KEDREN-320350 format. One line per field, with one value per residue: residue number from 1; residue in one letter; x, y, z of N, C-alpha, C in turn. Coordinates in Angstrom, 1 decimal. Layout:
<rs>
martor <- c(NUM  ...)
kedren <- c(a  ...)
npx <- c(X  ...)
npy <- c(Y  ...)
npz <- c(Z  ...)
capx <- c(X  ...)
capy <- c(Y  ...)
capz <- c(Z  ...)
cpx <- c(X  ...)
cpy <- c(Y  ...)
cpz <- c(Z  ...)
</rs>
This chain:
<rs>
martor <- c(1  2  3  4  5  6  7  8  9  10  11  12  13  14  15  16  17  18  19  20  21  22  23  24  25  26  27  28  29  30  31  32  33  34  35  36  37  38  39  40  41  42  43  44  45  46  47  48  49  50  51  52  53  54  55  56  57  58  59  60  61  62  63  64  65  66  67  68  69  70  71  72  73  74  75  76  77  78  79  80  81  82  83  84  85  86  87  88  89  90  91  92  93  94  95  96  97  98  99  100  101  102  103  104  105  106  107  108  109  110  111  112  113  114  115  116  117  118  119  120  121  122  123  124  125  126  127  128  129  130  131  132  133  134  135  136  137  138  139  140  141  142  143  144  145  146  147  148  149  150  151  152  153  154  155  156  157  158  159  160  161  162  163  164  165  166  167  168  169  170  171  172  173  174  175  176  177  178  179  180  181  182  183  184  185  186  187  188  189  190  191  192  193  194  195  196  197  198  199  200  201  202  203  204  205  206  207  208  209  210  211  212  213  214  215  216  217  218  219  220  221  222  223  224  225  226  227  228  229  230  231  232  233  234  235  236  237  238  239  240  241  242  243  244  245  246  247  248  249  250  251  252  253  254  255)
kedren <- c(m  r  t  l  l  l  a  t  l  m  l  l  a  l  e  g  p  a  l  a  d  e  t  s  l  g  g  a  g  e  s  c  r  a  r  l  d  c  e  n  g  l  r  c  v  n  r  v  c  v  e  a  p  n  a  t  g  q  p  q  p  c  q  s  t  a  d  c  g  e  l  r  c  v  e  g  r  c  v  n  p  f  r  m  a  r  n  a  a  a  t  s  n  w  r  w  f  v  g  l  v  l  l  g  g  p  a  f  g  g  v  i  s  g  f  s  r  w  d  r  a  a  q  p  s  l  v  g  a  i  r  v  g  a  i  i  d  e  r  h  e  l  a  i  e  l  s  p  f  s  y  a  y  y  q  p  m  p  g  p  t  f  q  v  n  a  t  y  g  y  r  i  p  l  v  t  s  p  s  v  t  v  d  w  p  f  r  f  g  a  g  f  f  t  g  n  t  g  g  d  v  y  a  q  l  r  a  d  l  l  g  v  s  i  r  r  g  d  f  m  i  d  l  y  a  p  s  f  r  y  a  i  t  s  v  g  g  e  t  a  n  v  l  s  w  e  s  g  v  g  v  s  y  l  f)
npx <- c(86.0  87.5  85.9  83.6  84.7  85.4  82.9  81.8  83.5  82.9  80.2  80.4  81.8  79.9  77.9  79.1  79.5  76.8  75.8  77.2  76.3  73.7  73.6  74.2  72.3  70.5  68.7  65.5  65.7  68.4  71.3  71.3  71.8  70.3  67.3  67.9  69.8  68.4  66.6  64.2  60.9  61.4  62.2  64.4  64.6  65.6  68.2  67.8  66.6  63.3  59.9  58.0  54.9  53.5  54.6  55.3  55.5  57.0  56.2  58.4  60.3  59.7  59.9  58.5  56.2  57.8  59.9  59.1  58.6  56.4  54.7  52.9  53.5  52.5  51.9  54.6  55.4  56.1  53.5  51.4  49.0  47.0  46.6  45.9  43.3  42.0  42.0  40.8  38.0  37.8  39.1  39.5  41.3  41.6  42.3  42.3  41.8  42.5  42.1  42.8  41.1  41.3  39.7  38.8  36.9  34.9  31.4  28.0  24.7  21.1  17.6  15.1  12.4  9.3  10.2  12.9  16.3  19.8  22.5  24.5  27.2  30.0  30.5  32.7  33.6  34.4  35.9  36.6  37.5  37.2  38.2  37.3  37.8  38.0  40.1  39.5  40.7  42.6  41.3  38.6  36.9  35.6  34.2  33.7  33.0  33.4  32.5  32.8  31.1  32.7  32.3  32.0  29.7  28.6  28.3  26.3  26.3  25.4  27.3  29.7  28.8  27.5  28.5  28.1  29.0  28.8  30.9  31.5  34.2  36.1  39.2  41.5  44.4  47.4  50.2  52.2  54.2  56.7  57.3  55.7  52.3  50.1  46.9  43.9  41.1  37.6  34.9  31.7  28.9  26.7  25.0  24.4  24.0  23.7  22.8  23.4  21.9  19.4  17.7  17.2  17.7  20.1  20.1  22.7  24.7  27.5  30.5  33.6  35.6  38.0  41.3  44.1  45.5  47.9  49.9  52.3  54.0  52.7  51.2  48.9  48.2  45.7  44.8  42.5  40.8  38.5  36.4  33.1  30.0  26.6  23.8  20.6  17.5  14.4  13.2  11.2  9.0  10.3  12.6  15.8  19.1  22.6  25.6  28.8  32.4  35.2  38.7  41.7  43.6  44.1  45.3  46.2  46.4  47.3  46.1)
npy <- c(-251.4  -251.2  -252.6  -251.0  -248.7  -249.7  -250.4  -247.8  -246.6  -248.3  -247.6  -244.9  -245.2  -246.4  -244.5  -242.4  -242.7  -242.8  -240.3  -238.8  -239.8  -239.0  -236.4  -236.6  -238.0  -239.3  -237.3  -236.9  -238.5  -239.0  -241.2  -244.5  -247.3  -248.7  -248.4  -246.9  -245.2  -243.0  -239.9  -239.1  -240.4  -241.1  -243.8  -246.5  -247.3  -249.3  -248.3  -245.6  -242.8  -242.4  -241.0  -242.2  -244.1  -242.7  -240.2  -236.7  -234.0  -233.1  -235.2  -237.8  -238.2  -240.8  -243.8  -246.2  -248.1  -249.8  -248.3  -247.0  -248.3  -248.9  -247.1  -245.6  -245.2  -242.5  -240.7  -240.1  -239.5  -240.5  -241.5  -241.6  -244.1  -244.4  -241.9  -240.6  -241.7  -240.8  -238.0  -237.6  -237.3  -234.9  -232.8  -231.5  -231.5  -228.9  -227.5  -224.7  -223.5  -221.7  -221.0  -221.2  -222.4  -224.0  -225.4  -227.5  -228.9  -231.3  -230.9  -232.0  -231.3  -231.1  -231.9  -233.4  -233.7  -234.2  -235.0  -236.6  -235.6  -235.2  -233.0  -233.6  -233.2  -232.6  -229.8  -227.1  -226.5  -224.4  -223.8  -221.4  -220.6  -219.7  -221.3  -222.2  -223.6  -226.3  -228.8  -231.5  -233.3  -234.5  -236.1  -235.5  -233.2  -230.1  -227.7  -224.7  -223.8  -221.0  -219.3  -216.3  -215.2  -216.6  -219.1  -221.0  -222.8  -224.0  -224.1  -222.7  -219.6  -216.5  -215.5  -216.0  -217.6  -217.1  -219.1  -221.4  -223.9  -226.4  -228.8  -232.0  -234.0  -237.0  -238.0  -240.3  -241.7  -241.9  -241.5  -240.8  -238.8  -237.0  -234.8  -234.6  -235.1  -237.2  -237.6  -239.3  -237.9  -238.2  -236.5  -235.0  -233.0  -230.1  -227.4  -224.3  -222.5  -219.4  -216.4  -214.8  -216.8  -216.6  -215.8  -218.2  -220.6  -223.0  -226.0  -227.8  -230.8  -232.4  -234.5  -235.6  -238.1  -239.1  -238.3  -236.4  -235.2  -233.2  -232.3  -230.1  -228.7  -225.6  -225.5  -226.7  -228.8  -229.7  -232.1  -232.6  -235.2  -236.6  -233.8  -234.4  -232.9  -232.2  -230.5  -229.0  -227.6  -225.8  -224.8  -222.9  -224.7  -227.1  -229.5  -228.7  -230.0  -230.4  -232.2  -232.4  -232.9  -231.9  -231.4  -230.5  -228.2  -227.2  -224.8  -224.2  -222.4  -223.3  -222.7)
npz <- c(230.9  228.6  226.8  226.7  225.4  222.9  221.9  221.7  219.8  217.5  217.1  216.4  214.1  212.5  212.3  211.1  208.2  207.6  208.3  206.5  204.1  204.1  203.3  200.7  199.2  196.4  194.1  192.3  189.2  189.4  189.6  191.2  193.5  195.2  197.1  199.4  198.5  197.6  197.9  200.5  199.8  197.2  195.0  193.9  190.7  188.0  188.4  188.7  190.5  191.2  191.3  194.0  194.7  196.7  196.8  196.3  193.9  190.7  187.9  186.6  183.6  181.1  179.1  178.9  180.9  182.4  183.2  185.4  187.8  190.3  189.3  186.5  183.1  181.4  178.6  178.4  181.0  184.4  186.4  189.2  189.4  191.2  192.3  190.0  189.5  191.7  191.4  189.0  189.0  190.3  189.0  185.7  182.7  180.7  177.5  175.7  172.3  169.3  165.8  162.2  159.3  156.1  153.5  150.7  147.9  146.0  145.3  145.2  144.1  144.3  144.1  146.2  146.2  144.5  141.3  142.0  141.7  140.8  140.1  137.2  137.1  139.3  141.4  142.4  145.9  148.7  151.8  154.1  157.3  160.8  163.7  166.9  170.2  172.6  174.1  176.0  178.8  177.1  175.2  174.4  172.3  171.8  169.6  167.6  164.4  162.3  159.4  158.1  155.8  154.0  152.9  150.1  148.9  146.6  143.0  140.4  142.3  143.9  145.6  148.3  151.4  154.8  157.4  160.2  162.5  165.1  166.7  168.1  169.1  169.2  170.2  169.0  170.2  168.4  168.3  171.1  172.9  174.9  173.3  171.0  169.9  168.2  166.9  165.9  165.0  165.4  164.3  164.8  163.9  163.7  162.0  160.3  157.2  155.4  153.5  150.4  149.4  148.3  150.3  151.7  154.3  155.0  156.7  158.2  158.4  159.6  159.3  160.2  159.3  158.5  159.1  160.6  163.6  164.8  167.5  168.8  171.3  171.8  169.5  167.0  164.3  162.0  159.7  157.2  155.6  154.1  155.1  155.5  154.5  154.7  153.4  153.7  152.5  151.9  148.9  146.9  147.1  146.7  147.9  148.4  148.3  149.3  148.9  150.1  150.1  151.6  151.6  153.4  155.5  158.9  161.2  164.5  167.7  170.9  174.2)
capx <- c(86.2  87.9  84.7  82.7  85.4  85.3  81.5  81.6  84.2  82.2  79.0  80.8  82.2  78.7  77.1  79.8  79.1  75.4  75.6  77.8  75.5  72.4  73.6  74.5  71.3  70.2  67.4  64.8  66.5  69.9  71.6  71.3  72.0  69.3  66.3  68.6  70.6  67.6  66.0  62.9  59.8  61.8  62.6  65.4  64.1  66.5  69.3  67.5  65.7  62.0  58.9  57.2  53.4  53.0  55.4  54.7  56.4  56.8  56.5  59.6  60.1  59.8  59.7  57.5  55.9  58.9  60.9  58.4  58.4  55.0  54.0  52.5  54.0  51.4  52.3  56.0  55.7  55.7  52.3  50.8  47.7  46.0  46.4  45.1  41.9  41.4  41.9  40.1  36.7  37.8  39.6  39.6  42.3  41.1  43.2  41.6  42.6  41.9  42.9  42.2  40.9  41.1  39.3  38.2  36.6  33.7  30.0  26.9  23.5  19.9  16.3  14.6  11.0  8.8  11.1  14.2  17.4  21.0  23.2  25.3  28.6  30.4  30.8  33.7  33.3  35.6  35.6  37.5  36.8  37.8  37.8  37.6  37.3  38.8  40.4  39.3  41.3  43.4  40.6  37.4  37.1  34.4  34.7  32.8  33.6  32.7  32.9  32.2  30.9  33.8  32.0  31.4  29.2  28.2  28.2  26.5  25.7  25.7  28.5  30.0  27.7  27.9  28.3  28.5  28.6  29.4  31.3  32.1  35.2  36.8  40.6  42.2  45.9  48.3  51.6  52.2  55.6  56.8  57.5  54.7  51.1  49.4  45.6  43.0  39.9  36.3  34.1  30.3  28.4  25.5  25.0  23.6  24.6  22.8  23.4  23.6  21.2  18.1  16.9  17.0  18.7  20.4  20.5  23.9  25.2  29.0  31.2  35.0  35.9  39.4  42.2  45.1  45.7  49.3  50.2  53.7  54.1  51.4  50.6  48.2  47.9  44.7  44.7  41.2  40.8  38.0  35.3  31.8  29.0  25.3  23.0  19.2  16.6  13.2  13.2  10.1  8.2  11.1  13.7  17.1  20.2  24.0  26.5  30.2  33.5  36.4  40.0  42.5  44.4  43.8  46.4  45.6  47.3  46.7  46.4)
capy <- c(-250.1  -251.3  -253.0  -249.8  -247.8  -250.3  -250.2  -246.4  -246.4  -248.9  -246.8  -243.7  -245.6  -246.7  -243.3  -241.4  -242.7  -242.5  -238.8  -238.2  -240.2  -238.3  -235.1  -236.9  -238.9  -239.0  -236.7  -237.4  -238.6  -239.3  -242.6  -245.1  -248.7  -249.2  -247.3  -246.1  -244.2  -241.9  -239.0  -239.6  -240.3  -241.7  -245.2  -246.8  -248.2  -249.3  -247.5  -244.2  -242.4  -241.9  -240.7  -243.3  -243.8  -241.8  -239.0  -235.5  -233.3  -233.2  -236.6  -238.0  -238.7  -242.3  -244.4  -247.2  -248.3  -250.5  -247.3  -246.3  -249.2  -249.1  -246.0  -245.9  -244.2  -241.9  -239.5  -239.7  -239.2  -241.5  -241.0  -242.5  -244.4  -244.2  -240.5  -240.2  -242.1  -239.9  -236.6  -237.5  -236.8  -233.6  -231.8  -231.9  -230.8  -228.2  -226.6  -223.9  -223.3  -220.8  -221.2  -220.9  -223.6  -223.8  -226.6  -227.4  -230.2  -231.4  -230.9  -232.4  -230.7  -231.6  -231.8  -234.7  -233.7  -234.3  -235.9  -236.5  -235.5  -234.6  -232.5  -234.6  -232.9  -232.0  -228.4  -226.9  -225.9  -223.9  -223.4  -220.6  -220.5  -219.5  -222.4  -222.0  -224.7  -226.8  -230.2  -231.8  -234.5  -235.0  -237.0  -235.0  -231.9  -229.2  -226.6  -224.0  -223.3  -219.9  -218.8  -215.0  -215.0  -217.2  -220.5  -221.1  -224.1  -224.6  -223.2  -221.2  -218.9  -215.1  -215.1  -216.8  -217.5  -217.1  -220.5  -221.7  -225.2  -226.8  -230.2  -232.8  -234.9  -237.9  -238.1  -241.6  -241.5  -242.7  -241.4  -240.0  -238.7  -235.7  -233.7  -234.5  -236.0  -237.4  -238.2  -239.5  -237.3  -238.4  -235.3  -234.9  -231.7  -229.5  -225.9  -223.8  -221.4  -218.5  -215.3  -215.2  -218.1  -216.2  -215.7  -219.5  -221.0  -224.4  -226.8  -228.5  -231.8  -232.6  -235.6  -235.8  -239.5  -239.4  -237.1  -236.5  -234.0  -233.2  -231.3  -230.0  -227.5  -224.8  -225.5  -227.9  -228.9  -230.6  -232.5  -233.2  -236.0  -235.3  -233.4  -234.5  -231.9  -232.3  -229.4  -229.2  -226.5  -225.8  -223.7  -222.9  -225.9  -228.2  -229.7  -228.7  -230.5  -230.4  -233.1  -232.1  -233.4  -231.0  -231.8  -229.3  -228.1  -226.2  -224.5  -223.6  -222.2  -223.9  -221.9)
capz <- c(230.3  227.2  226.0  226.4  224.5  221.6  221.4  221.3  218.5  216.5  216.9  215.7  212.7  211.7  212.1  210.3  206.8  207.4  208.2  205.2  203.0  204.2  202.6  199.3  198.6  195.0  193.8  191.2  188.0  189.6  189.7  192.5  193.5  196.1  197.6  200.4  197.9  197.1  198.9  201.0  198.9  195.9  195.0  192.9  189.6  186.9  188.8  188.7  191.6  190.6  192.3  194.6  194.6  197.7  196.8  195.6  193.0  189.3  187.4  186.0  182.2  180.9  177.8  179.1  182.3  183.0  183.7  186.5  188.9  190.6  188.6  185.1  182.1  180.7  177.8  178.6  182.4  185.4  187.1  190.2  188.9  192.3  192.3  188.7  189.6  192.7  190.9  187.7  189.2  190.9  188.1  184.3  182.0  179.5  176.7  174.7  171.1  168.2  164.6  160.9  158.5  154.7  152.9  149.4  147.4  145.2  145.8  144.4  144.5  143.6  144.8  146.6  146.2  143.2  140.6  142.6  140.7  141.2  138.9  136.6  137.3  140.6  141.5  143.5  147.1  149.4  153.2  154.9  158.6  162.1  164.6  168.4  171.0  173.7  174.2  177.4  179.2  176.0  174.3  174.0  171.7  171.5  168.8  166.8  163.1  161.8  158.1  158.0  154.4  153.4  152.5  148.8  149.0  145.4  141.9  140.5  143.4  143.8  146.4  149.5  152.5  156.2  157.9  161.5  163.0  166.3  166.6  169.2  168.5  170.1  169.6  169.3  170.2  167.5  168.7  172.3  173.4  175.5  172.4  170.0  170.1  167.0  167.2  164.8  165.6  164.8  164.7  164.3  164.2  163.0  162.0  159.2  156.4  154.7  152.8  149.0  149.1  148.0  151.5  152.3  155.3  154.9  157.8  157.8  159.2  159.3  159.9  159.9  159.6  158.2  159.3  161.6  164.4  165.3  168.5  169.3  172.1  171.8  168.2  166.5  162.9  161.7  158.3  156.9  154.4  154.0  156.0  154.8  154.9  154.0  153.7  153.1  152.7  151.1  147.9  146.0  147.2  146.5  149.0  147.8  149.2  148.8  149.6  149.7  150.9  151.5  152.3  153.6  156.7  159.9  162.1  165.8  168.8  172.2  175.4)
cpx <- c(86.6  86.8  83.8  83.4  85.3  83.9  81.3  82.2  83.5  80.9  79.3  81.2  81.0  77.9  77.7  79.4  77.6  75.1  76.1  76.9  74.2  72.4  73.9  73.5  70.9  68.8  66.7  65.6  67.9  70.1  71.6  71.6  70.9  68.4  67.0  69.4  69.8  67.0  64.6  61.8  60.1  62.2  63.6  64.8  65.0  67.7  69.1  66.5  64.5  61.0  58.2  55.7  52.9  53.8  54.7  55.8  56.1  57.1  57.8  59.4  60.3  59.5  58.6  57.2  57.0  59.9  60.3  58.2  56.9  54.1  53.6  53.0  52.9  51.9  53.7  56.4  55.3  54.6  51.8  49.3  46.6  45.6  45.6  43.7  41.2  41.1  41.1  38.7  36.7  38.2  39.6  40.6  41.7  42.2  42.4  42.4  41.8  42.7  42.1  42.1  40.7  40.9  38.7  37.9  35.4  32.4  29.0  25.6  22.3  18.7  15.8  13.1  10.5  9.6  12.5  15.3  18.6  21.7  24.2  26.8  28.8  30.8  31.9  33.1  34.5  35.1  36.8  36.9  37.8  37.3  38.3  37.0  38.2  39.0  40.4  39.8  42.0  42.6  39.3  37.6  35.8  34.9  33.5  33.6  32.8  33.3  32.1  32.1  32.1  33.6  31.3  31.0  28.9  28.2  27.1  25.8  26.1  27.0  28.6  28.9  28.4  27.5  28.8  28.1  29.4  29.7  31.7  33.0  35.8  38.1  41.2  43.7  46.6  49.7  51.6  53.7  55.6  56.9  56.4  53.5  50.4  48.1  44.9  41.6  38.7  35.4  32.7  29.7  27.2  25.6  24.1  24.5  23.5  23.5  23.8  23.0  19.7  17.2  16.7  18.1  18.8  20.8  21.7  24.3  26.7  29.5  32.6  35.4  37.3  40.2  43.2  45.3  47.1  49.5  51.7  53.8  52.7  50.7  50.0  47.9  46.9  44.7  43.3  41.2  39.8  37.0  34.0  30.8  27.8  24.4  21.6  18.4  15.4  13.2  12.1  9.3  9.0  12.2  15.0  18.1  21.5  24.8  27.9  31.2  34.7  37.6  40.8  43.3  43.9  45.0  45.8  46.7  46.6  47.1  46.5)
cpy <- c(-250.2  -251.8  -251.9  -248.9  -248.4  -250.2  -248.8  -246.1  -247.0  -248.2  -245.6  -244.1  -245.9  -245.5  -242.3  -241.5  -242.4  -241.0  -238.2  -238.5  -239.4  -237.0  -235.4  -237.9  -238.4  -238.3  -237.4  -237.4  -238.9  -240.8  -243.2  -246.6  -249.4  -248.0  -246.4  -245.1  -242.9  -241.1  -239.6  -239.3  -240.8  -243.1  -245.4  -247.8  -248.1  -248.4  -246.0  -243.9  -241.8  -241.7  -242.0  -243.0  -242.8  -240.5  -237.9  -234.9  -233.6  -234.7  -236.6  -238.6  -240.2  -242.6  -245.4  -247.4  -249.1  -249.5  -246.7  -247.1  -249.4  -248.0  -246.5  -244.8  -243.7  -240.6  -239.1  -239.3  -240.3  -240.9  -242.1  -242.9  -244.2  -242.7  -240.0  -240.5  -241.2  -238.5  -236.5  -236.9  -235.4  -232.5  -232.4  -231.0  -230.2  -227.4  -226.0  -223.7  -222.3  -221.0  -220.9  -222.3  -223.2  -225.1  -226.4  -228.8  -230.2  -231.4  -231.3  -231.8  -231.2  -231.3  -233.2  -234.7  -233.7  -235.4  -235.7  -236.5  -234.9  -234.0  -233.5  -234.4  -232.3  -230.6  -228.1  -226.2  -225.5  -223.4  -222.6  -220.2  -220.2  -220.6  -222.1  -223.2  -225.1  -228.3  -230.5  -233.2  -235.3  -235.8  -236.4  -233.5  -231.3  -228.0  -226.0  -223.5  -222.2  -219.4  -217.4  -214.6  -215.5  -218.7  -220.5  -222.6  -224.8  -223.6  -223.6  -220.7  -217.4  -214.7  -216.1  -216.6  -217.4  -218.5  -220.6  -223.1  -225.5  -228.3  -230.7  -233.8  -235.8  -238.2  -239.5  -241.4  -242.4  -242.7  -240.4  -240.0  -237.3  -234.6  -233.5  -235.5  -236.0  -238.2  -238.4  -239.1  -237.7  -237.2  -235.4  -233.6  -231.3  -228.0  -225.5  -222.8  -220.6  -217.3  -215.6  -216.5  -217.8  -216.1  -217.1  -219.8  -222.5  -225.0  -227.7  -229.6  -232.0  -233.8  -235.6  -237.2  -239.8  -238.1  -237.4  -235.2  -234.1  -232.0  -231.3  -228.7  -226.9  -224.8  -226.8  -227.8  -230.0  -230.9  -233.2  -233.9  -237.0  -235.0  -233.5  -233.5  -232.2  -231.2  -229.5  -228.0  -226.7  -224.6  -223.8  -224.1  -227.2  -228.3  -229.8  -229.2  -230.5  -231.3  -232.7  -232.8  -232.6  -231.5  -230.5  -229.4  -227.0  -226.0  -223.7  -223.4  -222.6  -223.0  -222.7)
cpz <- c(228.9  226.3  225.7  225.4  223.1  221.0  221.0  220.0  217.3  216.1  216.1  214.3  211.8  211.4  211.2  208.9  206.6  207.3  207.0  204.1  202.9  203.4  201.1  198.7  197.3  194.9  192.7  189.9  188.2  189.8  191.1  192.3  194.3  196.5  198.6  199.8  197.4  198.2  199.4  200.0  197.5  196.1  193.8  191.9  188.4  187.1  188.7  189.8  190.9  191.7  192.7  194.5  195.6  197.8  196.1  194.8  191.6  188.8  186.6  184.5  182.1  179.5  177.8  180.6  183.1  183.6  185.0  187.7  189.2  190.0  187.2  184.2  181.2  180.0  178.2  180.0  183.3  186.3  188.0  189.8  189.9  192.4  191.1  188.9  190.6  192.2  189.7  187.9  189.7  189.9  186.7  183.6  180.7  178.8  175.6  173.5  170.2  167.0  163.4  160.1  157.0  154.1  151.5  148.8  146.5  145.9  144.8  144.9  143.7  144.5  145.1  146.8  144.8  142.4  141.1  141.6  141.4  139.9  138.5  136.9  138.7  140.4  142.6  144.7  147.9  150.8  153.7  156.2  159.8  163.0  166.0  169.2  172.1  173.6  175.7  177.7  178.0  175.0  173.7  173.4  171.4  170.7  168.0  165.6  162.6  160.5  157.9  156.5  153.6  153.1  151.2  148.6  147.7  144.3  141.0  141.7  143.3  144.5  147.5  150.6  153.8  156.8  159.4  161.9  164.2  166.2  167.9  168.5  169.6  169.4  170.0  169.2  169.2  167.9  170.0  172.8  174.1  174.6  171.4  170.3  168.7  167.3  165.9  165.4  164.7  165.3  164.0  164.7  163.4  163.0  160.9  158.4  155.7  154.2  151.4  148.7  148.7  149.2  152.2  153.3  155.2  156.2  157.4  158.8  158.7  160.0  159.3  160.3  159.4  158.4  160.4  162.3  165.0  166.3  168.9  170.0  172.1  170.5  167.8  165.0  162.6  160.1  158.1  155.6  154.3  155.1  155.1  155.4  154.0  154.4  153.0  153.4  151.8  150.2  146.9  145.9  147.0  147.6  148.3  148.8  148.5  149.6  149.1  150.6  150.6  152.2  152.4  155.0  157.6  160.8  163.3  166.8  170.1  173.4  176.6)
</rs>
């Protein structure tokens, strides 16, 4: 009888702390000493309870992959790499944006038929435009630039022209953190401009090879240094062309 009583008392002594601890287990981001100190689905990494590979919920903040145990630190969050691979084919992350662009720089014009020649001096060019597009999976960018008679492509000319071009860009990450993202975007595109051109339509090619794109919250600032543009048309039996490179800034809002 005494042996049974002692065994019962020992069992109660062991279960008591366990029941007490069950209500005080650490949640995500709270301190711990071992995995048993964390709630179900979490693990103890660097004395902090974080999401396990098979857990659900919001990702935890991190500075490097070392903070995430078996997870991966992506853009300041601990992410399950297996879940990322599984979901990548099913869903894409699109962020739409709309903004304004103001650029300016030198331009050279001339003809390339008959006796090919270029003007000896550079002329000023100015781009004022509305820019609409989307950033897909943080790396790919699709956009349309529209200048509603706000593109002064060359001097002399009767007035500014109507311009539209579409671009594809690939964004190389330079700085990635929970608060700010800095990318180096490569963009290539094509379009046209007309109006105040004597009835001619210029086909246009575009390449943005140097620049920086800064995203913070819902705002994005693009620095162009520069944007190269080449336009060509046929005028009076001659092939006129214009090469320009404009530098400037764009400000956009992300949805």
